[in-house]
C-alpha positions in Angstrom: -43.5 15.8 -8.4 -40.3 14.2 -7.3 -37.4 13.6 -9.7 -35.5 10.5 -8.7 -32.3 10.3 -10.8 -31.2 6.9 -9.6 -33.7 4.9 -11.7 -33.1 7.2 -14.7 -29.3 6.6 -14.4 -29.8 2.8 -14.1 -31.9 2.9 -17.2 -29.5 4.9 -19.2 -26.8 2.9 -21.0 -24.1 4.7 -23.0 -21.6 2.6 -25.0 -18.0 3.0 -24.0 -17.1 4.1 -27.6 -19.7 6.9 -27.5 -18.3 8.1 -24.1 -14.7 8.1 -25.6 -15.9 9.9 -28.7 -17.7 12.6 -26.7 -14.7 13.1 -24.5 -12.4 13.4 -27.5 -14.7 16.0 -29.1 -15.0 18.0 -25.9 -11.6 17.5 -24.2 -11.0 21.3 -24.1 -14.0 21.6 -21.7 -12.2 19.3 -19.2 -8.7 20.7 -19.3 -6.9 23.9 -18.3 -3.7 25.4 -19.6 -0.6 24.5 -17.7 0.5 27.2 -15.2 3.7 27.5 -13.2 4.5 29.7 -10.2 7.6 31.8 -10.9 9.5 33.7 -8.3 13.0 35.1 -8.2 15.7 36.8 -6.2 17.3 39.7 -8.2 20.9 40.5 -7.7 21.4 43.7 -9.8 24.5 44.3 -11.9 24.0 47.2 -14.3 24.9 46.3 -17.9 27.7 48.9 -18.0 29.2 47.9 -14.6 32.9 46.9 -14.5 33.6 43.2 -14.9 34.6 42.9 -11.2 31.2 44.3 -10.1 29.4 41.9 -12.4 31.5 39.0 -11.1 30.7 39.9 -7.5 27.0 40.0 -8.3 27.3 36.6 -10.0 29.1 35.1 -7.0 26.5 36.5 -4.6 23.7 35.1 -6.8 25.3 31.7 -6.9 25.8 31.7 -3.1 22.1 32.5 -2.6 21.1 29.8 -5.1 23.2 27.2 -3.2 21.6 28.4 0.1 18.1 28.0 -1.3 18.8 24.7 -3.0 20.1 23.3 0.3 16.9 24.5 2.1 14.1 25.2 -0.4 11.7 26.2 2.4 14.0 29.2 3.1 13.3 30.9 -0.3 10.8 33.5 0.9 13.1 34.6 3.7 16.2 34.6 1.5 14.3 36.7 -1.1 13.0 39.2 1.4 16.5 39.7 2.9 18.6 39.7 -0.3 16.6 40.6 -3.4 17.3 43.9 -4.9 14.0 43.8 -6.9 11.6 46.3 -5.5 7.9 45.8 -6.2 4.8 47.6 -5.1 2.5 45.6 -2.8 -0.5 47.5 -1.4 1.1 50.8 -2.3 4.3 50.1 -0.3 7.7 49.3 -1.9 9.1 46.0 -0.7 11.6 43.4 -1.7 10.2 40.4 -3.6 8.4 38.1 -1.3 6.1 35.1 -1.5 3.2 37.7 -1.9 4.7 38.9 -5.1 4.9 35.5 -6.8 3.2 35.4 -10.2 1.5 32.6 -12.1 2.2 32.2 -15.7 2.0 29.7 -18.5 4.8 28.5 -20.7 3.1 30.0 -23.7 3.4 33.5 -22.1 6.8 33.2 -20.4 9.8 31.1 -21.4 10.6 28.5 -18.8 13.5 26.2 -18.6 12.7 22.5 -17.9 
């Protein structure tokens, strides 16, 4: 026995309204939650640090931000070289890199537009 779907498909007519209704009732089966890729460069300034130290950290962060904005492709290299965030990758401590990027959804993590 051979099943030929082409004649069956030609013989099947589904009204547009039925298709739209089915999709509306089952839309969740055809969508996924929005996700965003978040990465960062941490410049550490302890909460109790003197104002001058916090200002120096802010200025360094702003300079790195300007560098990355002028060349977005440089982010991973800038992060590896400058981030003070240490993460564990394969058992070894390393600065944040593109390998440490996390995916998250806006419902789990606050994102700015």
